[in-house]
N, C-alpha and C positions, 0 to 999 in steps of 0.2 A: 384786267385790261382786255378789251376786245378790239380787233382791227376789222373794219368793215368798209365797203364802198358805199357811196351815197345810195345806190340802188337797193342796198340790203339793210338800211336802218329804219325804213318806214315802220312806225309803231314802237320802236325802241326808244327808251329814255335812259339817260345816265346822269349822274351828278355833274360830272365834268366831261366835256367833249373836246377832243383835240382834233382840230380841223386843219388839214394841210392841203394847200393848192399849189399847183405849178403852172407857170405862165410860159406859153410857147411863143416866143417872139416871131418865129418864122411864119406862123399862121395867125398871129395876134389873137390868141385864144387861151382860155382856161379849161379847155377840154369840155367834158359833159355839162358843166355848169354854164358854159357860154352858148350852148345850143339855143337857137331861137324857138325850137319846138317845146322842149321840156326843161330848159336851163333854169328858169325862175323857180319852177316846182322843185327841182333837185336842190337848188340853193336853199330854198325854204325848208325842205326836209332836213338838210344837213345842219342848219343853224338853229333849228327849233327843238332839237333832241336833248338839249342840256337843261337839267333842273336847276343847277347852281351857276355854272359859268362855262364859257367856251374860250378855248385858246386857239388862236389863229396863227398858222405858220405859212409863209409864202416864199416864193423863190425870187421875187423881184423887189426892188426898192420903191418907195413911194414916188420918187422922182421919175420913175420909168413909166408910170401910168400916163396914158395919152387920152386926155379928154374926160377923165373921171373926176 
């Protein structure tokens, strides 16, 4: 098992990726993946590293999403 930030997984691939995101209600943000500059690229890198499957863990409930 390896633990890496999104910025450090470029080029890596694994059979299973465990992707954890935290939502900050105070600033309505998912941190680096919410960035208007590189957020989409970071998200793309994070979710395309899995050869077999990706497991997503998040801090909020689906009902808490606003406008998604």
